[in-house]
GUDREN-303947 format. One record per atom (N, C-alpha, C): x, y, z; atom name; residue number from 1. Coordinates in nm, 3 decimals, always signed. Example, Ala and Ser with C-alpha at 12.3 -4.5 7.8 and 13.67 -1.06 7.14 Angstrom:
2
       c1       c2       c3  site  pos
   +1.319   -0.569   +0.780     N    1
   +1.230   -0.450   +0.780    CA    1
   +1.320   -0.330   +0.780     C    1
   +1.285   -0.225   +0.708     N    2
   +1.367   -0.106   +0.714    CA    2
   +1.290   +0.003   +0.787     C    2
// end
This chain:
40
       c1       c2       c3  site  pos
   +5.593   +8.070  +12.857     N    1
   +5.498   +8.179  +12.790    CA    1
   +5.338   +8.134  +12.804     C    1
   +5.253   +8.258  +12.834     N    2
   +5.126   +8.249  +12.868    CA    2
   +5.078   +8.277  +12.753     C    2
   +4.933   +8.201  +12.683     N    3
   +4.837   +8.283  +12.557    CA    3
   +4.843   +8.361  +12.534     C    3
   +4.778   +8.500  +12.537     N    4
   +4.726   +8.570  +12.515    CA    4
   +4.604   +8.586  +12.418     C    4
   +4.446   +8.531  +12.500     N    5
   +4.297   +8.574  +12.426    CA    5
   +4.273   +8.663  +12.438     C    5
   +4.208   +8.747  +12.310     N    6
   +4.094   +8.879  +12.345    CA    6
   +4.018   +8.853  +12.289     C    6
   +3.892   +8.904  +12.387     N    7
   +3.810   +8.919  +12.301    CA    7
   +3.703   +9.047  +12.306     C    7
   +3.644   +9.017  +12.189     N    8
   +3.525   +9.152  +12.240    CA    8
   +3.377   +9.149  +12.208     C    8
   +3.309   +9.257  +12.300     N    9
   +3.167   +9.270  +12.287    CA    9
   +3.109   +9.265  +12.147     C    9
   +2.999   +9.212  +12.119     N   10
   +2.956   +9.273  +12.021    CA   10
   +2.802   +9.359  +12.063     C   10
   +2.770   +9.444  +12.010     N   11
   +2.635   +9.530  +12.007    CA   11
   +2.534   +9.536  +11.910     C   11
   +2.385   +9.446  +11.991     N   12
   +2.333   +9.396  +11.883    CA   12
   +2.406   +9.337  +11.770     C   12
   +2.456   +9.203  +11.741     N   13
   +2.543   +9.115  +11.724    CA   13
   +2.451   +9.048  +11.584     C   13
   +2.430   +9.080  +11.452     N   14
   +2.406   +9.018  +11.379    CA   14
   +2.482   +8.895  +11.306     C   14
   +2.442   +8.801  +11.215     N   15
   +2.532   +8.656  +11.183    CA   15
   +2.663   +8.758  +11.104     C   15
   +2.677   +8.826  +11.035     N   16
   +2.780   +8.899  +10.943    CA   16
   +2.885   +8.991  +11.042     C   16
   +2.829   +9.056  +11.167     N   17
   +2.902   +9.119  +11.222    CA   17
   +2.947   +9.014  +11.341     C   17
   +2.896   +8.903  +11.353     N   18
   +2.930   +8.843  +11.441    CA   18
   +3.037   +8.758  +11.383     C   18
   +2.984   +8.698  +11.225     N   19
   +3.143   +8.653  +11.174    CA   19
   +3.270   +8.720  +11.163     C   19
   +3.214   +8.824  +11.182     N   20
   +3.342   +8.967  +11.154    CA   20
   +3.398   +8.944  +11.266     C   20
   +3.374   +8.949  +11.379     N   21
   +3.426   +8.994  +11.453    CA   21
   +3.482   +8.842  +11.539     C   21
   +3.414   +8.750  +11.476     N   22
   +3.523   +8.602  +11.515    CA   22
   +3.669   +8.653  +11.458     C   22
   +3.651   +8.705  +11.333     N   23
   +3.777   +8.687  +11.258    CA   23
   +3.892   +8.789  +11.316     C   23
   +3.850   +8.923  +11.373     N   24
   +3.909   +9.024  +11.447    CA   24
   +3.959   +9.010  +11.569     C   24
   +3.887   +8.886  +11.602     N   25
   +3.906   +8.854  +11.737    CA   25
   +4.010   +8.739  +11.778     C   25
   +4.008   +8.682  +11.604     N   26
   +4.120   +8.550  +11.581    CA   26
   +4.244   +8.664  +11.480     C   26
   +4.243   +8.764  +11.464     N   27
   +4.340   +8.794  +11.398    CA   27
   +4.425   +8.896  +11.491     C   27
   +4.373   +8.973  +11.580     N   28
   +4.411   +9.017  +11.717    CA   28
   +4.497   +8.980  +11.868     C   28
   +4.423   +8.813  +11.896     N   29
   +4.496   +8.718  +11.970    CA   29
   +4.575   +8.678  +11.900     C   29
   +4.607   +8.652  +11.730     N   30
   +4.727   +8.619  +11.678    CA   30
   +4.864   +8.695  +11.669     C   30
   +4.868   +8.817  +11.646     N   31
   +4.905   +8.898  +11.607    CA   31
   +4.956   +8.993  +11.736     C   31
   +4.863   +8.993  +11.882     N   32
   +4.941   +8.984  +12.037    CA   32
   +4.994   +8.867  +12.036     C   32
   +5.012   +8.754  +12.065     N   33
   +5.094   +8.659  +12.066    CA   33
   +5.201   +8.634  +11.979     C   33
   +5.213   +8.667  +11.847     N   34
   +5.383   +8.746  +11.807    CA   34
   +5.421   +8.817  +11.854     C   34
   +5.308   +8.951  +11.908     N   35
   +5.434   +9.035  +11.942    CA   35
   +5.496   +9.028  +12.075     C   35
   +5.386   +8.929  +12.163     N   36
   +5.445   +8.869  +12.327    CA   36
   +5.567   +8.800  +12.289     C   36
   +5.558   +8.722  +12.201     N   37
   +5.716   +8.606  +12.218    CA   37
   +5.852   +8.659  +12.128     C   37
   +5.786   +8.800  +12.004     N   38
   +5.899   +8.906  +11.892    CA   38
   +5.975   +8.858  +12.016     C   38
   +6.158   +8.833  +11.940     N   39
   +6.263   +8.937  +12.064    CA   39
   +6.258   +9.094  +11.980     C   39
   +6.313   +9.172  +12.108     N   40
   +6.334   +9.285  +12.112    CA   40
   +6.438   +9.319  +12.002     C   40
// end
């Protein structure tokens, strides 16, 4: 099964925004992969 990786674009990035977007990307990637592998 392939793994899904999600990337978010940053608009006028700051350190705080970049850290939050990285966390959001990790959470969304984990959720997308969980959903992909979840039995119906």
